[in-house]
TORTILO-354072 format. One record per residue: residue number from 1; residue in three letters; z, y, x of N, C-alpha, C in turn. Coordinates in nm, 4 decimals. Layout:
N
<k=NUM	r=ALA	nw=Z	nv=Y	nu=X	caw=Z	cav=Y	cau=X	cw=Z	cv=Y	cu=X>
...
This chain:
129
<k=1	r=UNK	nw=-2.7818	nv=8.5447	nu=-0.3458	caw=-2.7455	cav=8.4313	cau=-0.4353	cw=-2.7785	cv=8.5193	cu=-0.5793>
<k=2	r=UNK	nw=-2.8775	nv=8.4270	nu=-0.5584	caw=-2.9304	cav=8.4504	cau=-0.7508	cw=-2.9362	cv=8.2779	cu=-0.7642>
<k=3	r=UNK	nw=-2.8277	nv=8.2646	nu=-0.9087	caw=-2.7330	cav=8.1297	cau=-0.9281	cw=-2.7641	cv=8.1657	cu=-1.0929>
<k=4	r=UNK	nw=-2.8666	nv=8.0057	nu=-1.1309	caw=-2.8557	cav=8.0452	cau=-1.2732	cw=-2.7149	cv=7.8197	cu=-1.3051>
<k=5	r=UNK	nw=-2.6060	nv=7.8871	nu=-1.3614	caw=-2.6110	cav=7.7445	cau=-1.3856	cw=-2.6009	cv=7.6896	cu=-1.5738>
<k=6	r=UNK	nw=-2.7182	nv=7.6292	nu=-1.5904	caw=-2.6360	cav=7.6398	cau=-1.7578	cw=-2.6583	cv=7.5215	cu=-1.8098>
<k=7	r=UNK	nw=-2.5589	nv=7.5436	nu=-1.8750	caw=-2.5356	cav=7.4542	cau=-1.9891	cw=-2.6224	cv=7.4396	cu=-2.0586>
<k=8	r=UNK	nw=-2.6513	nv=7.2660	nu=-2.1307	caw=-2.7115	cav=7.2793	cau=-2.2503	cw=-2.6228	cv=7.1584	cu=-2.3007>
<k=9	r=UNK	nw=-2.5610	nv=7.2220	nu=-2.4107	caw=-2.5060	cav=7.0834	cau=-2.5282	cw=-2.5880	cv=7.0620	cu=-2.6069>
<k=10	r=UNK	nw=-2.5391	nv=6.9020	nu=-2.6119	caw=-2.6257	cav=6.8448	cau=-2.6925	cw=-2.5674	cv=6.8267	cu=-2.8225>
<k=11	r=UNK	nw=-2.6571	nv=6.8119	nu=-2.9146	caw=-2.5980	cav=6.7944	cau=-3.0672	cw=-2.4301	cv=6.9145	cu=-3.0460>
<k=12	r=UNK	nw=-2.4570	nv=7.0085	nu=-3.0249	caw=-2.2931	cav=7.0840	cau=-3.0632	cw=-2.2603	cv=7.0858	cu=-3.1931>
<k=13	r=UNK	nw=-2.0898	nv=7.0594	nu=-3.2058	caw=-2.0644	cav=7.0389	cau=-3.3513	cw=-1.9651	cv=7.1843	cu=-3.3414>
<k=14	r=UNK	nw=-1.9166	nv=7.1833	nu=-3.2705	caw=-1.8627	cav=7.3730	cau=-3.2423	cw=-1.9689	cv=7.4664	cu=-3.2821>
<k=15	r=UNK	nw=-1.8933	nv=7.5642	nu=-3.3536	caw=-1.9874	cav=7.7156	cau=-3.3844	cw=-2.0821	cv=7.7419	cu=-3.2253>
<k=16	r=UNK	nw=-2.1603	nv=7.8064	nu=-3.2684	caw=-2.2651	cav=7.8232	cau=-3.0846	cw=-2.3284	cv=7.8819	cu=-3.1471>
<k=17	r=UNK	nw=-2.3417	nv=7.9781	nu=-3.1025	caw=-2.4464	cav=8.1788	cau=-3.1066	cw=-2.5864	cv=8.0867	cu=-3.2673>
<k=18	r=UNK	nw=-2.6298	nv=7.9688	nu=-3.2394	caw=-2.6958	cav=7.8750	cau=-3.3029	cw=-2.7221	cv=7.7701	cu=-3.2391>
<k=19	r=UNK	nw=-2.7893	nv=7.6745	nu=-3.3428	caw=-2.7755	cav=7.5743	cau=-3.2576	cw=-2.9781	cv=7.5822	cu=-3.2910>
<k=20	r=UNK	nw=-3.0225	nv=7.5555	nu=-3.1945	caw=-3.2112	cav=7.5199	cau=-3.2311	cw=-3.2195	cv=7.4093	cu=-3.2782>
<k=21	r=UNK	nw=-3.2609	nv=7.2559	nu=-3.3798	caw=-3.2931	cav=7.2047	cau=-3.4471	cw=-3.4185	cv=7.2246	cu=-3.3954>
<k=22	r=UNK	nw=-3.4520	nv=7.0413	nu=-3.3069	caw=-3.5946	cav=7.0562	cau=-3.2922	cw=-3.6306	cv=6.8955	cu=-3.3049>
<k=23	r=UNK	nw=-3.7353	nv=6.8545	nu=-3.3660	caw=-3.7671	cav=6.7733	cau=-3.4192	cw=-3.9575	cv=6.7485	cu=-3.3298>
<k=24	r=UNK	nw=-4.0109	nv=6.6201	nu=-3.4110	caw=-4.1269	cav=6.6036	cau=-3.3040	cw=-4.2418	cv=6.6712	cu=-3.3290>
<k=25	r=UNK	nw=-4.2139	nv=6.7757	nu=-3.3644	caw=-4.3045	cav=6.8665	cau=-3.4897	cw=-4.3158	cv=7.0249	cu=-3.4002>
<k=26	r=UNK	nw=-4.1920	nv=7.0431	nu=-3.3476	caw=-4.1063	cav=7.1098	cau=-3.2426	cw=-4.2206	cv=7.1169	cu=-3.1121>
<k=27	r=UNK	nw=-4.2834	nv=7.1767	nu=-3.1160	caw=-4.3896	cav=7.1863	cau=-2.9071	cw=-4.3642	cv=7.2944	cu=-2.8298>
<k=28	r=UNK	nw=-4.3119	nv=7.4063	nu=-2.9234	caw=-4.2441	cav=7.5114	cau=-2.8575	cw=-4.1751	cv=7.6273	cu=-2.8797>
<k=29	r=UNK	nw=-4.0532	nv=7.6383	nu=-2.8326	caw=-3.9950	cav=7.7462	cau=-2.8821	cw=-3.8886	cv=7.8226	cu=-2.7812>
<k=30	r=UNK	nw=-3.9023	nv=7.9355	nu=-2.7925	caw=-3.8211	cav=8.0074	cau=-2.6920	cw=-3.6905	cv=7.9920	cu=-2.7518>
<k=31	r=UNK	nw=-3.6170	nv=8.0006	nu=-2.5867	caw=-3.4123	cav=7.9930	cau=-2.6439	cw=-3.3529	cv=8.1442	cu=-2.6240>
<k=32	r=UNK	nw=-3.4505	nv=8.2399	nu=-2.5546	caw=-3.3710	cav=8.3724	cau=-2.5763	cw=-3.2901	cv=8.3936	cu=-2.6724>
<k=33	r=UNK	nw=-3.2579	nv=8.3262	nu=-2.8274	caw=-3.1881	cav=8.4052	cau=-2.9054	cw=-3.0218	cv=8.2745	cu=-2.9233>
<k=34	r=UNK	nw=-3.1166	nv=8.2081	nu=-2.8500	caw=-3.0048	cav=8.0701	cau=-2.8700	cw=-2.8725	cv=8.0491	cu=-2.7811>
<k=35	r=UNK	nw=-2.8713	nv=8.1958	nu=-2.6490	caw=-2.8862	cav=8.1715	cau=-2.5169	cw=-2.7477	cv=8.2105	cu=-2.5696>
<k=36	r=UNK	nw=-2.5907	nv=8.1880	nu=-2.4721	caw=-2.4701	cav=8.2289	cau=-2.5269	cw=-2.4385	cv=8.2402	cu=-2.2979>
<k=37	r=UNK	nw=-2.3494	nv=8.3405	nu=-2.3063	caw=-2.3515	cav=8.3318	cau=-2.1170	cw=-2.1948	cv=8.3965	cu=-2.0920>
<k=38	r=UNK	nw=-2.1827	nv=8.3227	nu=-1.9759	caw=-2.0551	cav=8.4291	cau=-1.9217	cw=-2.1290	cv=8.4104	cu=-1.7847>
<k=39	r=UNK	nw=-2.0383	nv=8.5541	nu=-1.7569	caw=-2.1391	cav=8.6049	cau=-1.5323	cw=-1.9845	cv=8.5890	cu=-1.4547>
<k=40	r=UNK	nw=-2.0254	nv=8.5474	nu=-1.3725	caw=-1.8434	cav=8.5279	cau=-1.2668	cw=-1.9458	cv=8.5215	cu=-1.1341>
<k=41	r=UNK	nw=-1.8831	nv=8.6333	nu=-1.1005	caw=-1.9096	cav=8.7286	cau=-0.9934	cw=-1.8341	cv=8.7358	cu=-0.8946>
<k=42	r=UNK	nw=-1.7060	nv=8.6480	nu=-0.8421	caw=-1.6805	cav=8.5603	cau=-0.7916	cw=-1.7415	cv=8.3953	cu=-0.7258>
<k=43	r=UNK	nw=-1.7629	nv=8.3401	nu=-0.8238	caw=-1.8864	cav=8.2013	cau=-0.7413	cw=-1.7580	cv=8.1622	cu=-0.7920>
<k=44	r=UNK	nw=-1.6640	nv=8.0535	nu=-0.8519	caw=-1.5549	cav=8.0236	cau=-0.8286	cw=-1.4767	cv=7.9371	cu=-0.9478>
<k=45	r=UNK	nw=-1.6253	nv=7.9539	nu=-1.1025	caw=-1.6572	cav=7.8874	cau=-1.1902	cw=-1.6521	cv=7.7720	cu=-1.1893>
<k=46	r=UNK	nw=-1.6389	nv=7.6436	nu=-1.2284	caw=-1.7043	cav=7.5028	cau=-1.2275	cw=-1.7335	cv=7.4663	cu=-1.4115>
<k=47	r=UNK	nw=-1.8228	nv=7.3460	nu=-1.3547	caw=-1.8653	cav=7.2721	cau=-1.4882	cw=-1.7440	cv=7.2794	cu=-1.5210>
<k=48	r=UNK	nw=-1.6403	nv=7.2208	nu=-1.4973	caw=-1.4905	cav=7.1631	cau=-1.5988	cw=-1.4563	cv=7.3329	cu=-1.6512>
<k=49	r=UNK	nw=-1.4803	nv=7.4258	nu=-1.6070	caw=-1.3759	cav=7.5574	cau=-1.6496	cw=-1.4894	cv=7.5895	cu=-1.7473>
<k=50	r=UNK	nw=-1.6411	nv=7.5682	nu=-1.7288	caw=-1.7252	cav=7.5653	cau=-1.8231	cw=-1.7712	cv=7.5472	cu=-2.0001>
<k=51	r=UNK	nw=-1.6773	nv=7.4412	nu=-1.9605	caw=-1.7155	cav=7.3593	cau=-2.0925	cw=-1.5650	cv=7.3209	cu=-2.1835>
<k=52	r=UNK	nw=-1.4331	nv=7.3659	nu=-2.0808	caw=-1.3021	cav=7.4342	cau=-2.1629	cw=-1.2950	cv=7.5934	cu=-2.2286>
<k=53	r=UNK	nw=-1.4133	nv=7.6278	nu=-2.1661	caw=-1.3742	cav=7.8122	cau=-2.3112	cw=-1.4150	cv=7.8042	cu=-2.4661>
<k=54	r=UNK	nw=-1.3776	nv=7.8650	nu=-2.4685	caw=-1.4127	cav=7.8942	cau=-2.6049	cw=-1.5332	cv=7.9413	cu=-2.6161>
<k=55	r=UNK	nw=-1.5813	nv=7.9132	nu=-2.7578	caw=-1.7398	cav=7.9822	cau=-2.7960	cw=-1.7108	cv=8.1626	cu=-2.7703>
<k=56	r=UNK	nw=-1.5894	nv=8.2184	nu=-2.8500	caw=-1.5501	cav=8.3604	cau=-2.8480	cw=-1.5307	cv=8.4015	cu=-2.6882>
<k=57	r=UNK	nw=-1.5157	nv=8.3106	nu=-2.5638	caw=-1.5870	cav=8.3411	cau=-2.4347	cw=-1.6309	cv=8.4155	cu=-2.4057>
<k=58	r=UNK	nw=-1.7572	nv=8.2937	nu=-2.4579	caw=-1.9139	cav=8.3212	cau=-2.4363	cw=-1.9554	cv=8.4649	cu=-2.4314>
<k=59	r=UNK	nw=-2.0441	nv=8.5395	nu=-2.4579	caw=-2.1457	cav=8.6371	cau=-2.5185	cw=-2.2962	cv=8.5818	cu=-2.5631>
<k=60	r=UNK	nw=-2.2984	nv=8.6392	nu=-2.6680	caw=-2.3961	cav=8.6134	cau=-2.7206	cw=-2.5591	cv=8.6629	cu=-2.6601>
<k=61	r=UNK	nw=-2.6260	nv=8.6023	nu=-2.5747	caw=-2.7635	cav=8.6810	cau=-2.5172	cw=-2.8817	cv=8.7829	cu=-2.6622>
<k=62	r=UNK	nw=-2.8414	nv=8.9326	nu=-2.6163	caw=-2.9109	cav=9.0223	cau=-2.7398	cw=-2.9987	cv=9.0703	cu=-2.7050>
<k=63	r=UNK	nw=-3.0553	nv=9.0227	nu=-2.5894	caw=-3.2130	cav=9.0646	cau=-2.5369	cw=-3.3203	cv=8.9625	cu=-2.5953>
<k=64	r=UNK	nw=-3.4152	nv=9.0930	nu=-2.5149	caw=-3.5621	cav=8.9484	cau=-2.6104	cw=-3.5808	cv=8.9099	cu=-2.4906>
<k=65	r=UNK	nw=-3.5451	nv=8.8826	nu=-2.3253	caw=-3.4829	cav=8.8004	cau=-2.2658	cw=-3.3620	cv=8.7889	cu=-2.1738>
<k=66	r=UNK	nw=-3.3749	nv=8.7565	nu=-2.1520	caw=-3.2685	cav=8.6967	cau=-2.0599	cw=-3.2710	cv=8.7523	cu=-1.9272>
<k=67	r=UNK	nw=-3.2186	nv=8.8996	nu=-1.9003	caw=-3.2222	cav=8.9457	cau=-1.7532	cw=-3.0872	cv=9.0429	cu=-1.7881>
<k=68	r=UNK	nw=-3.0694	nv=9.0149	nu=-1.6237	caw=-2.9860	cav=9.1437	cau=-1.5728	cw=-2.9389	cv=9.1930	cu=-1.4548>
<k=69	r=UNK	nw=-3.0933	nv=9.2004	nu=-1.4319	caw=-3.0868	cav=9.2430	cau=-1.2997	cw=-3.1145	cv=9.1812	cu=-1.1774>
<k=70	r=UNK	nw=-3.1534	nv=9.2063	nu=-1.0496	caw=-3.1124	cav=9.2022	cau=-0.9586	cw=-2.9352	cv=9.2227	cu=-0.9376>
<k=71	r=UNK	nw=-2.8621	nv=9.0997	nu=-0.9191	caw=-2.7419	cav=9.1234	cau=-0.8453	cw=-2.6932	cv=8.9572	cu=-0.8066>
<k=72	r=UNK	nw=-2.5665	nv=8.9936	nu=-0.7481	caw=-2.4922	cav=8.8598	cau=-0.6007	cw=-2.4002	cv=8.7688	cu=-0.7332>
<k=73	r=UNK	nw=-2.3941	nv=8.7970	nu=-0.8294	caw=-2.3468	cav=8.7028	cau=-0.9599	cw=-2.4827	cv=8.5667	cu=-0.9702>
<k=74	r=UNK	nw=-2.2966	nv=8.4889	nu=-1.0122	caw=-2.3508	cav=8.3540	cau=-1.0480	cw=-2.4131	cv=8.3899	cu=-1.2280>
<k=75	r=UNK	nw=-2.4446	nv=8.2977	nu=-1.3301	caw=-2.4420	cav=8.3508	cau=-1.4585	cw=-2.4762	cv=8.1757	cu=-1.4994>
<k=76	r=UNK	nw=-2.3476	nv=8.1245	nu=-1.5931	caw=-2.4015	cav=8.0502	cau=-1.7008	cw=-2.3937	cv=8.0380	cu=-1.8003>
<k=77	r=UNK	nw=-2.4914	nv=8.0067	nu=-1.8392	caw=-2.5954	cav=7.9684	cau=-1.9788	cw=-2.5312	cv=7.8734	cu=-2.0462>
<k=78	r=UNK	nw=-2.5506	nv=7.9122	nu=-2.1687	caw=-2.5718	cav=7.7542	cau=-2.2356	cw=-2.6473	cv=7.7971	cu=-2.3800>
<k=79	r=UNK	nw=-2.6949	nv=7.6981	nu=-2.4546	caw=-2.7483	cav=7.6957	cau=-2.5747	cw=-2.7392	cv=7.5472	cu=-2.5977>
<k=80	r=UNK	nw=-2.7368	nv=7.5550	nu=-2.7628	caw=-2.7513	cav=7.3669	cau=-2.8316	cw=-2.8933	cv=7.3552	cu=-2.8828>
<k=81	r=UNK	nw=-2.9036	nv=7.2019	nu=-2.8584	caw=-2.9956	cav=7.1385	cau=-2.9189	cw=-2.9648	cv=7.0320	cu=-2.9879>
<k=82	r=UNK	nw=-2.9912	nv=7.0080	nu=-3.1299	caw=-3.0340	cav=6.9115	cau=-3.2302	cw=-3.1529	cv=6.8732	cu=-3.2349>
<k=83	r=UNK	nw=-3.1420	nv=6.7331	nu=-3.2244	caw=-3.2880	cav=6.6755	cau=-3.2616	cw=-3.2637	cv=6.6102	cu=-3.3803>
<k=84	r=UNK	nw=-3.3439	nv=6.5881	nu=-3.4283	caw=-3.3563	cav=6.6055	cau=-3.6423	cw=-3.4446	cv=6.4795	cu=-3.6761>
<k=85	r=UNK	nw=-3.4850	nv=6.4448	nu=-3.5617	caw=-3.5168	cav=6.3079	cau=-3.5630	cw=-3.4557	cv=6.1835	cu=-3.5041>
<k=86	r=UNK	nw=-3.4927	nv=6.0461	nu=-3.5514	caw=-3.4301	cav=5.8637	cau=-3.5577	cw=-3.4842	cv=5.8660	cu=-3.3965>
<k=87	r=UNK	nw=-3.5327	nv=5.8978	nu=-3.3704	caw=-3.5561	cav=5.9180	cau=-3.2079	cw=-3.5888	cv=5.9643	cu=-3.0723>
<k=88	r=UNK	nw=-3.6342	nv=5.9745	nu=-2.9845	caw=-3.5700	cav=6.0253	cau=-2.8649	cw=-3.6460	cv=6.1342	cu=-2.8944>
<k=89	r=UNK	nw=-3.6979	nv=6.2896	nu=-2.7632	caw=-3.8220	cav=6.3866	cau=-2.7662	cw=-3.7861	cv=6.4263	cu=-2.6255>
<k=90	r=UNK	nw=-3.9343	nv=6.4047	nu=-2.6217	caw=-3.9527	cav=6.4279	cau=-2.3938	cw=-3.9878	cv=6.6022	cu=-2.4486>
<k=91	r=UNK	nw=-3.8730	nv=6.7213	nu=-2.3864	caw=-3.9578	cav=6.8234	cau=-2.3539	cw=-3.9494	cv=6.8472	cu=-2.2094>
<k=92	r=UNK	nw=-4.0164	nv=7.0173	nu=-2.2227	caw=-3.9588	cav=7.0412	cau=-2.0605	cw=-3.8988	cv=7.1966	cu=-2.1001>
<k=93	r=UNK	nw=-3.8308	nv=7.1881	nu=-1.9900	caw=-3.7671	cav=7.3447	cau=-1.9932	cw=-3.7343	cv=7.4048	cu=-1.8918>
<k=94	r=UNK	nw=-3.8793	nv=7.5531	nu=-1.9471	caw=-3.9664	cav=7.6374	cau=-1.8521	cw=-3.8440	cv=7.7129	cu=-1.8273>
<k=95	r=UNK	nw=-3.8131	nv=7.7231	nu=-1.6898	caw=-3.7358	cav=7.8848	cau=-1.6712	cw=-3.8281	cv=7.9340	cu=-1.5884>
<k=96	r=UNK	nw=-3.9122	nv=8.0763	nu=-1.6366	caw=-4.0226	cav=8.1678	cau=-1.6558	cw=-3.9721	cv=8.2535	cu=-1.5109>
<k=97	r=UNK	nw=-3.9069	nv=8.2079	nu=-1.4165	caw=-3.8397	cav=8.3149	cau=-1.2840	cw=-3.8719	cv=8.2127	cu=-1.1718>
<k=98	r=UNK	nw=-3.9164	nv=8.2078	nu=-1.0635	caw=-3.9403	cav=8.1446	cau=-0.9465	cw=-3.8773	cv=8.1241	cu=-0.8706>
<k=99	r=UNK	nw=-3.8304	nv=8.2526	nu=-0.8329	caw=-3.7330	cav=8.2953	cau=-0.6809	cw=-3.6132	cv=8.2327	cu=-0.7288>
<k=100	r=UNK	nw=-3.5639	nv=8.1813	nu=-0.7911	caw=-3.4023	cav=8.1682	cau=-0.8043	cw=-3.3459	cv=8.0824	cu=-0.7290>
<k=101	r=UNK	nw=-3.2814	nv=8.1489	nu=-0.6469	caw=-3.1945	cav=8.0582	cau=-0.5311	cw=-3.1696	cv=7.9012	cu=-0.5776>
<k=102	r=UNK	nw=-3.0633	nv=7.9257	nu=-0.6841	caw=-3.0244	cav=7.7832	cau=-0.7304	cw=-3.0299	cv=7.7515	cu=-0.8740>
<k=103	r=UNK	nw=-3.0882	nv=7.7021	nu=-0.9315	caw=-3.0756	cav=7.6078	cau=-1.0612	cw=-3.0147	cv=7.4943	cu=-1.1054>
<k=104	r=UNK	nw=-2.8572	nv=7.4993	nu=-1.1336	caw=-2.8120	cav=7.3654	cau=-1.1315	cw=-2.7961	cv=7.3641	cu=-1.2985>
<k=105	r=UNK	nw=-2.8305	nv=7.2358	nu=-1.4071	caw=-2.8531	cav=7.1854	cau=-1.5557	cw=-2.8199	cv=7.1275	cu=-1.5316>
<k=106	r=UNK	nw=-2.6333	nv=7.1377	nu=-1.6177	caw=-2.5980	cav=6.9839	cau=-1.7366	cw=-2.6336	cv=6.9035	cu=-1.8098>
<k=107	r=UNK	nw=-2.6808	nv=6.8436	nu=-1.8882	caw=-2.6533	cav=6.8316	cau=-2.0078	cw=-2.5455	cv=6.7917	cu=-2.0342>
<k=108	r=UNK	nw=-2.4974	nv=6.8614	nu=-2.1197	caw=-2.3012	cav=6.7722	cau=-2.2070	cw=-2.3333	cv=6.7476	cu=-2.3479>
<k=109	r=UNK	nw=-2.2371	nv=6.7132	nu=-2.3608	caw=-2.2092	cav=6.6527	cau=-2.5085	cw=-2.0387	cv=6.5781	cu=-2.4822>
<k=110	r=UNK	nw=-2.0092	nv=6.6574	nu=-2.5910	caw=-1.8949	cav=6.7440	cau=-2.6299	cw=-1.8030	cv=6.8419	cu=-2.4587>
<k=111	r=UNK	nw=-1.7342	nv=6.7649	nu=-2.4323	caw=-1.7242	cav=6.8078	cau=-2.2628	cw=-1.7684	cv=6.7127	cu=-2.1311>
<k=112	r=UNK	nw=-1.8346	nv=6.6830	nu=-2.1782	caw=-1.8465	cav=6.5513	cau=-2.0702	cw=-2.0101	cv=6.5466	cu=-2.0704>
<k=113	r=UNK	nw=-2.0386	nv=6.5270	nu=-1.8741	caw=-2.1097	cav=6.5745	cau=-1.8363	cw=-2.2266	cv=6.5256	cu=-1.8296>
<k=114	r=UNK	nw=-2.3392	nv=6.4467	nu=-1.9039	caw=-2.3854	cav=6.3624	cau=-1.9023	cw=-2.5021	cv=6.3122	cu=-1.7990>
<k=115	r=UNK	nw=-2.5523	nv=6.4230	nu=-1.7591	caw=-2.6395	cav=6.4634	cau=-1.6765	cw=-2.6917	cv=6.5527	cu=-1.5982>
<k=116	r=UNK	nw=-2.6945	nv=6.5739	nu=-1.5162	caw=-2.7366	cav=6.7049	cau=-1.3582	cw=-2.8506	cv=6.7082	cu=-1.3056>
<k=117	r=UNK	nw=-2.8918	nv=6.8302	nu=-1.2821	caw=-3.0115	cav=6.8427	cau=-1.1908	cw=-2.9883	cv=6.9637	cu=-1.1540>
<k=118	r=UNK	nw=-2.9925	nv=6.9272	nu=-0.9741	caw=-3.0354	cav=7.0923	cau=-0.9113	cw=-3.1685	cv=7.1295	cu=-0.8639>
<k=119	r=UNK	nw=-3.1699	nv=7.2217	nu=-0.9114	caw=-3.2908	cav=7.2963	cau=-0.8582	cw=-3.2707	cv=7.4395	cu=-0.7888>
<k=120	r=UNK	nw=-3.4180	nv=7.5253	nu=-0.7129	caw=-3.3713	cav=7.6015	cau=-0.7358	cw=-3.5216	cv=7.6782	cu=-0.5800>
<k=121	r=UNK	nw=-3.5442	nv=7.7622	nu=-0.5098	caw=-3.6378	cav=7.7850	cau=-0.4184	cw=-3.5063	cv=7.7814	cu=-0.2720>
<k=122	r=UNK	nw=-3.3618	nv=7.7555	nu=-0.2994	caw=-3.3587	cav=7.7062	cau=-0.1727	cw=-3.3303	cv=7.5818	cu=-0.1302>
<k=123	r=UNK	nw=-3.3693	nv=7.5291	nu=-0.2181	caw=-3.3617	cav=7.3763	cau=-0.2118	cw=-3.5068	cv=7.2805	cu=-0.1128>
<k=124	r=UNK	nw=-3.5325	nv=7.1911	nu=-0.0271	caw=-3.6900	cav=7.2145	cau=-0.0484	cw=-3.7054	cv=7.1260	cu=-0.1150>
<k=125	r=UNK	nw=-3.8462	nv=7.1333	nu=-0.1375	caw=-3.9255	cav=7.0836	cau=-0.1645	cw=-3.8802	cv=6.8752	cu=-0.2696>
<k=126	r=UNK	nw=-3.8317	nv=6.7953	nu=-0.1288	caw=-3.8466	cav=6.6813	cau=-0.1743	cw=-3.6928	cv=6.6241	cu=-0.2525>
<k=127	r=UNK	nw=-3.5996	nv=6.7743	nu=-0.2404	caw=-3.5140	cav=6.7272	cau=-0.2990	cw=-3.5430	cv=6.7535	cu=-0.5034>
<k=128	r=UNK	nw=-3.6137	nv=6.8299	nu=-0.4963	caw=-3.6340	cav=6.8999	cau=-0.6330	cw=-3.6368	cv=6.8318	cu=-0.7507>
<k=129	r=UNK	nw=-3.6402	nv=6.8170	nu=-0.8794	caw=-3.6392	cav=6.7119	cau=-0.9304	cw=-3.8028	cv=6.7289	cu=-1.0197>
């Protein structure tokens, strides 16, 4: 089972790897340098567990891409965005590996999940966002 669970921390107020500052002029940006991750080999961690972790418990992605090969672990990734404008900005999050079984995306503000999406190639097309 290949799983990626992503926490998107909005306007992160704690010290993160780095916070990506976006504005209406930011059209495309690689998130590679902004990713923190945790390997969950047991598949037991929950979103509540992850939002409770201190940043020191996350590892910073130091590779050109996030790639830990083919394995059975679930991977929790997080990155932080800070909207520099006074208006909403719509952007697309692209995951450039189409054969991930499950991808769960959580939009988190503080320690509260404000929105979540379930994706991945194991879900029927009519259940994907």
